[in-house]
N, C-alpha and C positions, 0 to 999 in steps of 0.2 A: 687387688691394691686399690686405693681410691685417689684421685687426680682432680687437685681442687688449684683452678687456676682462672683467671682473668681472660678474657676474649681476646688471643693473640694467637702467635704460631705454635706456643706450645699444648693448642690443640690438637695439632698433628702430633709434633714432635715426641710428646711427653704419651701419646698414647699406642704410638706406633713403637716406643722404649719396653711398654710394659708388655707388648704383646708379640716383642720378639724374646722379650726372655718366660713365655710360657706363662703369662699369665692372665686372668681375666680382669679389666678393672673396671669400676664404678664412679662417673662425671659425677663431679659435686660441682650445681650452679652455684657459686656464690652471692647470688640476687634472692635466695630461698631463703627462709630463715634459720636464724643456728639452731632452734629446736628442730626443726625438721631433718639437716643434714647431720646433728647427733645422733637421731633415732636412725638414719638410713645408713649411717658408718656401724653405731651399734650393732642393726639387723643384720649386716650383709658379713658381722664378724673383720672389718677391715686391719689388718694388721700390719699394712706401713702406708703412706702417704706422701706425694710427691705434689708439694705444691708452693703457690707465692709465701714468704714469709710472711707479710702481713695479711695477708687470707688467713694461712694457718691460726696465727696467735688471735685474731678476730673472732675464729671460729669454737675456739675449745671445744675440739674435739677427742680431745684425752688419746692420742697415739702416740706413741713413744720415739718408732721408729720414723722419721721423716728424711724425705729428700728434698731441698728445696730446690727450685730453679736456677735460681740466683749460683747455686755454686754446680749446677753441671758441667759447663764448659771448664770451669777448674777442673774435675778430676784427674789423679796423677795420671792414668792410664789411660791410652783410649781403647774404647768395648773391642771386646773379640766376639767371635759369633760365639753364641750359646750353646748352641746342640742341640737343643731343648725341642723335642717329638712333638708336636702337634697335632691332636688328631680333631677331625670334623665334629667329635661329639664336645671337645672341650670347651670351657666357657670364653666366653670373648667379652663379655659386658655385662654388668648387672644396672638393671635399670627400675628406677621407682615409677609406679603409676601415680597420678596426682593423690589421690587418696577424697576423690570428691566422694565416693561412699563408705566412707569410715578411714580406716586405717592405710597408708599407702604401703604398697605390697610392693614385692623385689619379683621382679622378672628376671630370670638367668637366660639370655642370648647367646648360643652357642655357634662357632663359628660357620658350619654351615649353612646356618639360617642367613648370617649376615652376608655371607658369599652370594647365595641364592639370590638373595633382595637386589645387593648390590647390583648385579650383571642386569638381572631384567630391570633396574632402576636407570641402568646408563643405558641399554637398549630402546625403553619408553622415550628418556630426556633426549637420546643421539647426539652421546656427550663421547667426544674426541678427542684427539690432542691438538685442534683445534680451538675448542673450550674452554668456555672464564666461565666456571662457577661460583656465585655468591652465596658463604656458607652464613645462613641468617640464622637458623636455627639456636635455641640455646644448649650449651654444650652439654646440658645435664638431660636435655630431652629427646627421644628417640629420633626425630628427624635429623639431629645431627648426622647417624649413621650415615641418610643419603647424601648429604653434603659432602663429607669427608671420604668415603671407600666409593660412593657411586662414580665421583671424581676421580678419585684413583684405578677403579676398575676401568673407566673408560679414557685413562689416560688424560685427565684435561687439567687446568689448574684451576686452585683453587685460592678464591680472595674472602678472607673473615672480615665479613663487616665488623665494624666498632660498634661498641654498646650504645654510644652517643648518637647517631645516626641511624640505630633502628627503627624510631618510630618517626624519624623527620623525613617527610615523603618528599621534600623536594633538595634534603642534601641526599636521600638514598637516590634517585634518578641524577644524580651529579655522578654520582658514584658512579650508578649503573653506564651514563655518557663514557665518563672519562675513563675507566677502566674497560670498557666495550666488555660490557658481561654479556653472556649471551644464556644462562641457564641459571633458576632461584626455584629453591621452593620457601613459601611462606606463609604462615597462620593463615585461616582462610577469613577473618575479618582485615587483616592487613591486607594479604594478594588481594582482594576484590578492590579495596579503596584504591592500589597498585596497578590494577590492572585498569582500571579505567580510569588512570591519568598519566599513566607512565608515558613517556617521551624517547625512550631509548630505540635508535634503530636497530640497532644489532642484536638484541632479544630475541630470539629465535621461542626458550619455553620457559612459561611459569607456570607452578605447580601448588595449588592451594588444597588443604585440609587440617582436620582437629575438629571443625563442627558441621553445620550442615551450610552449604553455599545456596545463598540468595539467589534469584534470577539473575543474571546478567548477558547483554550483550557480548557475542565473542569479539575478542580482540582483532584487531586485522593484520597486526605487525606479526602478530606471535601468535603460539600455541599455548590455551590455558587448558590445563587438563584438574580434572577435581579427584582426590584420592580418599580413600579411608580404608582406615585399621586401628585397633588395638595395639598398644606395645607388649603386648603378649605376643603375639603373631608376628615381633619382627617390623615395626614401623607401619605398614601399610600394604592389605592384601587385596583391593579392589583399584581401580583408576578408572574415568572417564575422562573421554577429549570433548571439552563442550566445542562443539563445532557451529551451534545451533542456537539463538535463544528459547528457552523452553522454561515453562511453569514449573517442573519442578525437577532439579537437576538429578540426573541418576548416579550413583556412587560406582555404575558400570560393570567391569568384569575382573575374574580374578586376577593374577598375575602365574605367570607359569610356575610349575611347582608345585601351586595352590588350588586345594580344591574348596567351594564353598557349598554348604547345606543349610536348606532352609527346613526350621524344625519348628514345632509346637514349643508351650510351658514347659514341658517337662523333660525338655531335647531329643524328643521323637523326630526323627525324618518324615516332612510331608509328602502327602502326593502331589505330584504333578499337577 
């Protein structure tokens, strides 16, 4: 089942609705080109879509079975417990790579993958019931899993950053101040700039990832983490606390339940 929505509370509501029905979901970012979204839904064999009426019309995905978000609140009967048994190996989410090496490929992430990752992420970032987490990542990007499910596992409050302020550092800093944001993930270049300019006394943890992190003086008021991992391995597999200035910042050690191997070009493990 695909979900096509703007940045809003539906990022959580629609996702949970699909999961509670025992289905996996494919998040569609409306900022992607129409052709990419059409390829993704066709390649995944999507049979139903939950979406914003305007966006669904614009993207012309050719899916007849549609539930518009505007109609959900007016459904005749309240939802009852579905009673579907969900197994650890069942599909949780279908994500697509950027396609930088060719055609985008789908990654089938299972429930056990997301649970293991979300628990690790919430522990690394010390997410608790007192945490206020900024959901910065694109809904169609794997990092949205750490925003949404890392927060839920830790019991925190999720603040979904509006599209119009995501690249406005002044407005973003004001939002962090006003809402007392404690935890956030940002793509590396944006996070680098934010880490050097952020003036919020409430921020405790900032994580960056997506590309190589340039040398940076560690922030004094909060912890900075450098994360690495491909979409295929469920968001990130390595993490490193940037506690001092380094000319070449490492990608760190493996998360719990993750094993890393150094291999040669043929995929054979190398000696120590």
